[in-house]
C-alpha positions as CSV (number, residue, x, y, z in Angstrom):
1,M,89.6,102.5,92.6
2,T,91.7,100.1,90.6
3,I,91.4,96.4,91.3
4,T,93.9,93.9,90.0
5,D,93.1,90.3,89.2
6,T,96.5,88.6,89.5
7,H,95.3,85.2,88.1
8,T,92.6,84.7,85.6
9,H,92.3,82.3,82.6
10,L,90.5,84.7,80.3
11,Y,91.3,82.5,77.3
12,S,89.4,79.5,78.7
13,E,86.8,77.8,76.6
14,A,84.3,78.7,79.3
15,F,84.3,82.2,77.9
16,D,84.1,81.5,74.2
17,E,80.5,82.8,74.0
18,D,81.0,86.1,75.8
19,R,84.7,86.8,76.4
20,E,84.8,90.4,75.4
21,E,81.6,91.3,77.2
22,M,82.8,89.5,80.3
23,I,86.1,91.4,80.3
24,D,84.3,94.7,79.6
25,R,82.0,94.0,82.7
26,A,85.1,93.6,84.9
27,I,86.8,96.8,83.5
28,A,83.6,98.8,84.1
29,A,83.6,97.7,87.7
30,G,87.2,98.9,88.2
31,V,89.1,95.7,87.5
32,K,91.7,97.3,85.3
33,R,94.6,94.7,85.2
34,F,94.4,91.0,84.4
35,F,97.4,88.7,84.8
36,I,97.1,85.7,82.6
37,P,98.8,82.4,83.6
38,A,99.9,79.9,81.0
39,I,98.8,76.2,80.9
40,D,100.6,74.8,77.9
41,S,101.3,75.5,74.2
42,A,97.7,74.8,73.2
43,Y,96.7,78.2,74.8
44,I,99.4,80.4,73.5
45,E,97.5,81.8,70.5
46,G,94.5,82.6,72.7
47,M,96.7,84.4,75.2
48,Y,98.3,86.5,72.5
49,S,94.9,87.4,71.0
50,L,93.8,88.6,74.4
51,E,96.8,90.8,74.8
52,K,96.2,92.3,71.3
53,A,92.5,93.0,72.1
54,F,93.2,94.5,75.5
55,P,96.8,95.9,75.4
56,E,96.3,98.2,78.4
57,N,94.7,95.6,80.6
58,V,96.2,92.2,79.9
59,F,99.6,91.0,81.1
60,L,100.9,87.5,80.1
61,M,102.9,84.8,81.8
62,A,104.8,82.0,80.2
63,G,104.9,78.5,81.8
64,L,103.7,74.9,82.0
65,H,100.9,74.0,84.4
66,P,101.7,71.0,86.6
67,T,98.7,69.0,85.5
68,H,99.9,69.3,81.9
69,V,103.4,67.9,82.7
70,K,103.2,64.8,80.5
71,E,105.7,62.7,78.5
72,N,106.4,65.7,76.2
73,Y,107.1,68.1,79.1
74,R,110.7,68.8,77.9
75,D,109.4,70.0,74.6
76,E,106.8,72.2,76.4
77,L,109.6,73.6,78.6
78,A,111.8,74.3,75.6
79,L,108.9,76.4,74.1
80,V,108.5,78.3,77.4
81,K,112.2,79.1,77.3
82,E,111.9,80.2,73.6
83,Q,109.0,82.5,74.5
84,L,110.8,84.1,77.3
85,E,113.8,84.8,75.0
86,S,111.6,86.3,72.3
87,R,109.2,88.7,73.9
88,K,108.0,90.4,77.1
89,F,106.3,88.4,79.9
90,Y,105.5,89.4,83.5
91,A,106.0,86.1,85.3
92,V,106.7,82.4,84.8
93,G,103.7,80.3,85.6
94,E,101.6,78.9,86.5
95,T,104.0,76.2,87.7
96,G,104.2,74.0,90.8
97,I,102.9,70.6,91.8
98,D,99.5,69.1,91.7
99,L,98.9,65.6,93.4
100,Y,95.2,65.8,93.4
101,W,94.7,64.4,89.9
102,D,97.9,62.3,89.3
103,K,100.5,61.3,91.9
104,S,102.5,59.2,89.4
105,T,103.9,62.3,87.7
106,L,105.4,63.7,90.9
107,E,109.1,63.4,89.9
108,I,108.6,65.0,86.4
109,Q,106.4,67.7,88.0
110,K,109.3,68.5,90.4
111,G,111.7,68.6,87.5
112,A,109.4,71.0,85.5
113,F,108.9,73.1,88.6
114,R,112.7,73.4,89.2
115,A,113.3,74.2,85.5
116,Q,110.7,77.0,85.5
117,I,112.1,78.5,88.7
118,K,115.5,78.7,87.0
119,M,114.0,80.3,84.0
120,A,112.3,82.9,86.2
121,K,115.6,83.7,87.9
122,Q,117.4,84.0,84.6
123,N,114.9,86.5,83.4
124,G,114.4,88.4,86.6
125,L,110.8,87.4,86.8
126,P,108.4,86.2,89.6
127,I,107.1,82.7,89.6
128,V,103.4,81.9,90.1
129,I,102.9,78.7,92.0
130,H,100.1,76.2,91.7
131,C,99.9,73.8,94.7
132,R,97.2,71.2,95.2
133,D,97.6,68.5,97.8
134,A,101.3,69.1,97.6
135,F,102.5,71.7,100.2
136,D,105.3,69.5,101.4
137,E,106.6,68.8,97.9
138,V,106.4,72.4,96.8
139,F,108.2,73.6,99.9
140,E,110.9,71.0,99.3
141,V,111.6,72.4,95.9
142,L,111.5,76.0,97.2
143,E,113.9,75.1,99.9
144,E,116.3,73.8,97.3
145,E,115.9,76.9,95.1
146,K,115.6,79.7,97.8
147,A,117.6,82.8,97.0
148,E,117.2,86.6,96.8
149,D,116.1,86.3,93.2
150,L,113.4,83.8,94.0
151,F,110.1,85.6,94.5
152,G,106.5,85.5,93.3
153,I,102.9,84.5,94.2
154,F,101.6,81.4,95.9
155,H,98.5,81.3,93.8
156,C,95.1,80.3,95.3
157,F,96.5,79.9,98.7
158,T,94.4,77.4,100.7
159,G,96.8,76.3,103.5
160,T,97.1,76.8,107.2
161,F,98.6,79.8,109.0
162,E,101.9,77.9,109.5
163,Q,102.0,77.1,105.7
164,A,101.2,80.7,105.0
165,K,104.2,81.9,107.1
166,K,106.4,79.3,105.4
167,A,105.3,80.5,101.9
168,L,106.1,84.1,102.9
169,S,109.6,83.0,104.0
170,Y,110.4,82.1,100.4
171,N,109.6,85.7,99.2
172,M,106.1,84.6,98.1
173,K,103.0,86.7,98.3
174,L,99.7,84.9,98.9
175,G,97.1,84.9,96.1
176,I,93.7,85.2,97.8
177,G,90.6,84.3,95.7
178,G,87.1,82.9,96.1
179,V,88.0,80.4,98.8
180,V,88.2,83.2,101.3
181,T,84.4,83.6,101.0
182,F,83.7,79.9,101.5
183,K,82.3,78.8,104.9
184,N,84.7,75.9,105.0
185,G,87.6,77.8,103.4
186,K,89.2,78.5,106.8
187,I,91.8,81.0,105.6
188,D,89.5,83.9,106.7
189,T,90.2,82.7,110.3
190,F,93.8,83.7,110.3
191,L,94.3,86.0,107.2
192,D,94.3,89.1,109.3
193,Q,97.4,87.9,111.0
194,I,99.2,88.2,107.6
195,P,100.1,91.8,106.8
196,L,97.8,93.1,104.0
197,R,100.9,94.0,101.9
198,E,101.7,90.3,101.7
199,I,98.6,89.3,99.8
200,V,97.2,89.9,96.3
201,L,93.7,89.3,94.9
202,E,92.8,86.9,92.2
203,T,89.8,85.0,90.8
204,D,91.3,81.9,89.0
205,A,88.4,82.4,86.6
206,P,86.5,80.4,85.4
207,Y,87.2,78.3,88.5
208,L,86.4,78.8,92.2
209,A,83.7,81.4,92.0
210,P,83.2,83.2,95.3
211,V,80.0,83.3,97.3
212,P,77.3,84.2,96.2
213,Y,78.3,82.7,92.8
214,R,79.9,79.5,94.2
215,G,79.3,76.5,91.9
216,K,78.8,78.8,88.8
217,R,81.3,79.9,86.2
218,N,83.7,82.4,87.8
219,E,84.7,85.6,86.0
220,S,87.0,88.5,86.8
221,L,84.1,90.8,87.8
222,Y,83.5,88.6,90.8
223,I,86.8,89.7,92.3
224,V,84.7,92.4,93.9
225,E,83.3,89.8,96.2
226,V,86.8,88.7,97.2
227,L,87.7,92.3,97.8
228,K,84.6,92.8,100.0
229,K,85.4,89.7,102.1
230,V,89.1,90.7,102.5
231,A,88.1,94.2,103.6
232,E,85.8,92.7,106.2
233,V,88.5,90.3,107.5
234,Y,91.0,93.1,107.9
235,N,88.4,95.6,109.1
236,V,89.5,98.2,106.5
237,S,87.9,99.9,103.5
238,E,87.5,98.2,100.2
239,E,89.5,101.1,98.7
240,E,92.4,100.4,101.0
241,V,92.5,96.7,100.1
242,A,92.3,97.6,96.4
243,E,95.1,100.2,96.7
244,I,97.5,98.0,98.7
245,T,97.0,94.8,96.8
246,T,97.3,96.6,93.4
247,R,100.5,98.3,94.6
248,T,101.9,94.9,95.7
249,S,101.0,93.4,92.3
250,K,102.8,96.2,90.5
251,E,105.9,95.6,92.6
252,I,105.9,91.9,91.9
253,F,105.2,92.1,88.2
254,K,107.3,95.2,87.7
255,I,104.8,97.3,85.9
């Protein structure tokens, strides 16, 4: 059984003490592919080091995280463009809009989001969307940019059933992580109304650890708890969930 973690920050400082051991634990449990979202230029070297250490398992994205859209965002976007032109990446992201931390940057976040969507289209790549307290704003941009060549993943989906259907209408798959195991997460109440082929699994490690690890550092190994919960919600085997979600991830990331 091959499990795919479609969103994990393996370069995070949270793993500085045991990064290789943590990755090895996940691989031993069947988590064979790790898709690594970008944050900003400060993490590029760490991402490249991961790819070099685990060339068969690690797949990189290029992008600028919405919470890191600051005064220098044009310089950061120029570097993303340069990266995409110089080597292989599997997605543009994570990009999107985050109004939880700072609402004052909304307009430049929108601009950075639009710019990265255009880069994804130009390179035939999926986008990976971060959305926090910003569904309306994200959907506004997606409505402007919708096209056959717009596709990707709505990472860490935490919305309603109606918002899920709207996300799917823009050629997005839903990234399902630890929140599905939370008692107050709510997505488990309607997830089985979404075809299994429309979701992928993720951890967002080191964040959002699933039950029974909630509140602790998350790691890619814990995706097995997400897998178990999703299998329970859909009333199918864990093997079937792993097979279908991994196949969907391969189609999206073109591997």
